[in-house]
C-alpha positions as CSV (number, residue, x, y, z in Angstrom):
1,X,46.7,-20.3,18.0
2,X,44.5,-17.2,17.7
3,X,41.9,-19.1,15.7
4,X,41.7,-21.8,18.4
5,X,41.3,-19.2,21.1
6,X,38.6,-17.4,19.1
7,X,36.7,-20.5,18.4
8,X,37.0,-21.5,22.1
9,X,35.7,-18.1,23.2
10,X,32.8,-18.3,20.8
11,X,31.9,-21.7,22.2
12,X,32.2,-20.5,25.8
13,X,29.9,-17.6,25.1
14,X,27.3,-19.8,23.3
15,X,27.3,-22.3,26.2
16,X,27.1,-19.6,28.8
17,X,24.2,-17.9,27.0
18,X,22.3,-21.2,27.1
19,X,23.1,-22.1,30.7
20,X,22.6,-18.6,32.2
21,X,18.8,-18.5,31.9
22,X,18.6,-22.1,33.3
23,X,20.8,-21.0,36.2
24,X,18.6,-18.0,36.9
25,X,15.3,-19.9,37.0
26,X,14.2,-20.8,40.5
27,X,14.3,-24.5,41.4
28,X,11.4,-26.4,43.0
29,X,13.5,-27.2,46.0
30,X,12.4,-25.6,49.3
31,X,15.8,-24.1,49.9
32,X,16.2,-22.5,46.5
33,X,17.1,-19.0,47.8
34,X,15.0,-16.0,48.5
35,X,11.2,-16.2,48.1
36,X,9.7,-14.6,45.0
37,X,6.5,-12.5,45.1
38,X,4.5,-10.9,42.4
39,X,4.6,-7.1,42.5
40,X,1.5,-5.0,43.0
41,X,1.3,-3.8,39.4
42,X,0.7,-7.2,37.9
43,X,-0.9,-10.3,39.3
44,X,-0.9,-13.9,38.4
45,X,-3.2,-15.2,35.7
46,X,-6.7,-15.6,37.0
47,X,-8.0,-19.2,37.3
48,X,-9.6,-20.5,34.2
49,X,-13.3,-19.8,34.4
50,X,-16.2,-19.7,31.9
51,X,-15.4,-18.1,28.6
52,X,-16.7,-14.6,28.2
53,X,-18.6,-13.7,25.1
54,X,-16.8,-11.5,22.7
55,X,-18.4,-8.0,22.2
56,X,-17.8,-6.3,19.0
57,X,-18.2,-2.6,18.3
58,X,-17.8,-0.4,15.3
59,X,-14.9,2.1,15.2
60,X,-16.2,5.2,13.4
61,X,-14.6,8.3,12.0
62,X,-15.8,11.5,13.5
63,X,-14.4,13.6,10.6
64,X,-14.7,13.8,6.9
65,X,-11.5,13.4,4.9
66,X,-9.3,11.2,2.7
67,X,-7.4,8.4,4.4
68,X,-3.7,9.4,4.4
69,X,-2.2,6.5,6.4
70,X,-3.6,3.4,8.1
71,X,-1.8,2.3,11.3
72,X,-3.6,-1.1,11.9
73,X,-4.2,-4.4,10.3
74,X,-6.8,-7.1,10.8
75,X,-6.1,-9.3,13.8
76,X,-3.9,-6.6,15.5
77,X,-4.3,-5.9,19.2
78,X,-4.9,-2.2,20.0
79,X,-5.1,-0.2,23.2
80,X,-7.6,2.5,24.0
81,X,-6.5,5.8,22.4
82,X,-4.1,4.1,20.0
83,X,-3.8,5.9,16.6
84,X,-5.6,3.9,13.9
85,X,-5.9,6.4,10.9
86,X,-4.6,9.7,9.7
87,X,-7.1,11.7,7.5
88,X,-6.4,14.7,5.4
89,X,-9.2,17.3,5.9
90,X,-9.7,20.3,3.6
91,X,-10.3,23.6,5.4
92,X,-11.2,26.9,3.7
93,X,-8.2,29.2,3.3
94,X,-8.3,32.8,4.2
95,X,-8.6,33.7,0.5
96,X,-11.5,31.3,0.1
97,X,-13.2,32.8,3.2
98,X,-12.7,36.4,1.8
99,X,-14.0,35.4,-1.6
100,X,-17.0,33.6,-0.1
101,X,-17.9,36.7,2.0
102,X,-17.5,38.9,-1.2
103,X,-19.7,36.5,-3.2
104,X,-22.4,36.7,-0.5
105,X,-22.4,40.5,-0.5
106,X,-22.5,40.6,-4.4
107,X,-25.4,38.1,-4.4
108,X,-27.3,40.3,-2.0
109,X,-26.6,43.4,-4.0
110,X,-27.6,41.6,-7.2
111,X,-31.0,40.6,-5.7
112,X,-31.7,44.1,-4.5
113,X,-30.7,45.5,-7.9
114,X,-32.9,42.9,-9.7
115,X,-35.9,43.8,-7.5
116,X,-35.5,47.6,-7.9
117,X,-34.2,47.9,-11.5
118,X,-34.9,44.7,-13.4
119,X,-33.9,46.1,-16.8
120,X,-30.9,48.2,-15.8
121,X,-27.4,47.9,-17.4
122,X,-26.1,47.6,-13.8
123,X,-27.5,44.1,-13.7
124,X,-25.1,42.9,-16.4
125,X,-22.1,44.5,-14.6
126,X,-23.3,42.7,-11.3
127,X,-23.6,39.4,-13.2
128,X,-20.0,39.9,-14.5
129,X,-18.8,40.5,-11.0
130,X,-20.6,37.4,-9.7
131,X,-19.0,35.3,-12.5
132,X,-15.6,36.6,-11.8
133,X,-15.8,36.0,-8.0
134,X,-17.1,32.5,-8.6
135,X,-14.2,31.8,-10.9
136,X,-11.7,33.1,-8.4
137,X,-13.3,31.0,-5.7
138,X,-13.1,27.9,-7.8
139,X,-9.3,28.5,-8.4
140,X,-8.5,29.2,-4.7
141,X,-6.5,26.4,-3.0
142,X,-7.9,25.1,0.3
143,X,-5.7,24.5,3.4
144,X,-5.1,20.9,4.4
145,X,-5.1,19.6,8.0
146,X,-4.6,16.2,9.5
147,X,-7.2,14.6,11.8
148,X,-6.8,11.3,13.6
149,X,-9.0,8.3,14.4
150,X,-8.1,6.5,17.6
151,X,-9.3,3.2,19.2
152,X,-12.2,3.7,21.5
153,X,-11.3,0.8,23.7
154,X,-8.8,-2.1,24.1
155,X,-9.4,-4.9,21.7
156,X,-8.5,-6.8,18.6
157,X,-9.3,-5.5,15.1
158,X,-11.6,-8.1,13.6
159,X,-12.7,-6.3,10.4
160,X,-10.8,-3.5,8.6
161,X,-13.1,-1.5,6.3
162,X,-10.8,1.2,4.9
163,X,-7.6,1.6,2.9
164,X,-5.3,4.4,2.0
165,X,-6.9,6.9,-0.4
166,X,-10.5,6.2,0.6
167,X,-12.8,9.2,1.3
168,X,-14.6,9.0,4.6
169,X,-17.6,11.0,5.8
170,X,-18.4,11.5,9.5
171,X,-19.7,8.3,11.2
172,X,-18.1,6.0,8.5
173,X,-17.2,2.6,10.0
174,X,-13.4,2.2,9.9
175,X,-13.1,-1.2,11.5
176,X,-14.7,-3.6,13.9
177,X,-13.2,-3.9,17.4
178,X,-13.7,-7.1,19.4
179,X,-13.1,-6.6,23.1
180,X,-13.9,-10.1,24.4
181,X,-11.0,-11.7,22.6
182,X,-8.3,-9.8,24.4
183,X,-6.3,-12.0,26.7
184,X,-5.3,-10.6,30.0
185,X,-1.7,-9.6,30.4
186,X,-0.3,-12.4,32.6
187,X,3.3,-11.0,32.8
188,X,4.7,-11.4,36.3
189,X,7.3,-9.1,37.7
190,X,9.1,-10.8,40.4
191,X,10.8,-9.2,43.4
192,X,12.7,-10.7,46.2
193,X,12.0,-10.1,49.8
194,X,14.7,-10.6,52.4
């Protein structure tokens, strides 16, 4: 008995889920109920007119760095400001900045010493300091930071030019963005007026 009731309930839900959308759609009859109007946020699809030419623009990276993650694929529709790429950018750490400042000072002192005392034993000590500072600078670890590339306009990605792991320089073309192929959003929100 329970099985028959369970099967009957499942069939009732299935038929109801099929008929409910049909019941909610307005009929073409003049006395179908309340009139429906499009809200002010969306409008009906514009009448079909002449096709507009597709304009394509290059999406460029403004930063240098290695591609960490790619958030788009070819043929994908994107909105203005949508995240497309995440890049890892190397920045000098505090230790690297300090060592670079020390190296600059030591180079200046070495040049002065070379000009005033070209055969002095102090030159070999200054050369040793320079070598040691350069070695420390080579071993110093830089800081890493993430920078992002976003879509400059609404459109469809028509050509992807990068992959994860690629190194980009500033002004590298990341993808082609075609803006003429974007179809207008024709979604209607209906409201009833009494």
